[in-house]
N, C-alpha and C positions, 0 to 999 in steps of 0.2 A: 540704155536708150535715152537720148536727149530730145526733149520736146520743147518747142519754143512758141511764143506768141509775140507779134510785133505789129502794132498799129503804125503803118508806114506813112500815113497822111499824104497819099499820092504816090502810087507805085511807079509811075513812069518818071515823074519829076525827081524822085529820090532813088531811082534804080541803082546808080553807082554805090550809094551807101548800103542798100540792101545786099547787093552782090558782094561788097567788101565784107559785110558782117557774116554772110553765109560762108564765105571762104575762111574767115577767122574763127567762127564759133562752131561750124560744121554740125549743126543740129540734124537729127534724123528726121524729124517732123516739124513743120512750121505752119502756124496759123497766122494769116495776114488779115488786117482790117483796114478800112478806109482806102480801098484801092483808088477810088475816084477816077475810074476808067470804065468805058463801056466794054461789053463782053469781048468784042473783036479787037480791043486795044490793049489787052493784057499782054505783057512782054514775055510770052511763053518761050520764045527762042532763047532769050537771055537766061531765063530760069533753067531751061534744059541744058544750056551750055555750062551753067554753074553746077550741074549734076543732079537736078531735081525734076521729078515729074510733078504735075499740078492739076488740080481741079479748081475752078473759080466761078464766081458769080459776080459779074460786073454791073455797074450802073453809071451812067454819064454824070460826071461832076460830083457825085455823092456816094457815100456808103461803099459797098463792095467787099467781099470776103474771099479768101482762097486758102487751100490746104496744099502744102508742098511735102514731098517725101523724097528723101535722098536715095537715088539709085533705083527708084521704082515709081509706078503710077498708083496714086491712091485710088481705092475702089469707091466711087461715088455712091452714096446711099440716099442723100436728101439735098435738095436745093432751096428749101424754104422751111421755116418754122411752122409746124401745124397749128391750126386753130383759127385762121382767118384767110380764106382763099382770095380775098380782095386786097390783101396787103402786098403791094408790089415793090416794097423797099428791100434791097439786097442786103440782108442782115444775117443770114444763117446758111451755112453749107456743112455737109456731113460726109465723112468717108471712113472706110476701114483701112487701116495701115498696120501690118504685122499683127493682125488679130485684135487690135484696139479700135474701138469706135471713137472717132474724133469729131466733136461738134465744134465748129469754129463760128463764133458769134460776134456781132457788133451791135450792142444794145443801144436804143435811142438815148440821146442826150437828155431831152425832156425840158430844156429851158426854152422860153421863160416859164417860171412857176408863178402863179397858177396859169393854166391855159390848156389848149387842146394838145400841144406837144407833150406836156407832162402827163395828160390823161392817156395819150398813146403809149408813152413809156410804161406806165403801170399796166396797161392792157397787155403789152408785149411781154413784160416780165411775168404776168400771170400765165400767158401761153407757154412761156419757157418752163415755168414751174410744173405745169400740167404735163408737158412732154417729158421733162426730166424724171417725173414719177414713173412714167411708162418705161423709160430706159432702165431705171433701177430694178423694175420687175423682170427684166431680161436676165439679170444676174451675169452680165458680161462686163469685161473691163471697158469702162466708158469714161471719157474726159470731156467736159464742157469748158472750152478755152476761148479767151478773148477779152475784148474791151467791154466790160459790163456797165461802164459809166455810173458806177456806184462806189462810194467810199464807205465800207461797212461800219467802221467805228471811228472814234475820234483819233485813234492812233494812226489812221490812214489818211490824215489830212493836216496840212500846215494851217495853224490858226483856225481850228474848227468853228470858233464863234463867228467867224466871218462868212461861213458857208451855210448857216442854218436854213436859209431860204433858197438855196441853190438846188436845182433838181437832182444833182448828183449826191446831195447830202440830206435831202428832205427825209424825214422820218419814215414816210410812206415807202420810199425807194429802199431805204436801209432795212426796213421790216420785210420787204419783198425778198431781198437778198438773204436775210436771216432765215426766213421760212424755207427758201430753196435749200440752203445748206442743211437745215435741220431735217430734211427728208432722208439724209444719210450720206451727203456729199462731204468731202474733205477739201477745205480751202488750203491748197498745198503750201503756199508761201507763208501764210499765218501759222499753219500747223508746225512747220519747221523753225519758224522765227516768231514765237508767240508774243514777245515783248519788244521787238525791234521796230524802230521807225523806218519803214521801207517805202519808197515811192517809185512809181513807174511812169509818171507824167509830170512835166514841168512846163508851164505856159511860156510863150515866147516873150511876154511882156514883163517889165519891171525886174529884169534880171532874175527871174524866178529860179532858173537852174543854178546860177551862181550863189543865190541865197538859200538853196535847197528848200524852196517854198513849193513843195510838190504834193501830189496826190497818189494814192494807190487805187487804181481803177481797172487794171488789167489782172485777170484772175484765172487760176486753174481750179476747177472743181472736179474732184476725182471720185468715182464710184468706189465702194469698198474693195472690189476686185482689183482696181488700179492702185488705190491708196496703200495697200499692203506691200506694194513694190516701190513706193516712193523713198528715195534716198537723198535727194538734194533739190534745192530750189533757190534761185537767186535772180538778180536783175543785172543786165549788162549796161550799167549806168554810164560807162565811158562813151558809149555810142551816142548818147544824147549830146555830148560835147563836140561831135564831129561837125564840120561845116555843112550847112544845108540839111541839118538833121531834122527828123520828125520830132514833134514835141513829146512823143513817147519813147521809152527805151525798151529794147527787147527783154522779155522775161522768159525764164526757162526752168524746167524741172528735169530731173534725171530719175529714171526707173531702172530697176534691176534688169540686166540683159536677158535674163530668163524669167519672164513674168510668171508668177504662180497663179495658175487658173485651173 
């Protein structure tokens, strides 16, 4: 089973690239972030024509998350991250596909630091950590997937000394991610590639992609029940080079076809 995540940076504006990649990579499950489209403008017809069912949570101009499943309809279980009923930002959606609980997330950027946006980021990550602990207690195959807007270590960022006061690399954000993983989650890409410099995002400015001046901010965190089935993980880096591409590349993992549960 191939599961992917892709921050599309505007699902309608980059729909041809998304459909092209779906046809090429043929993932079984896909988590999308930064739809930047209201609920009624999600391109469900094009997604269905490509062979996927979908659940999504839109928001005009900002945010937005979706879960796609090839040849079937995901079973929606949540449309918000627990812990703050007043939070109206579309950043979390959850569904069950083939017996796996999939949490698709788009964590806050948090810039500029310091400030209210950074404080919101930390609160959001605390809520995620609290809910993640509840998921682990269920003892089911669960995966928290998406754009975490955190570079966990210096290996995950080009020229880390330049990022020390950026919200994505502040020690508070990195510690929040570390504490989350230490609950018992497996960082799939780093687990299989412990010493490699792997990036998932390259800015549009200063030829960042050409210089490989990137960041690893798109992550898969697997519960123990899912981690035991992990066999591969990688980045479809070439997609970032396509015309009118998102500034992220798709990231994917592969699980055994017969999950051991």
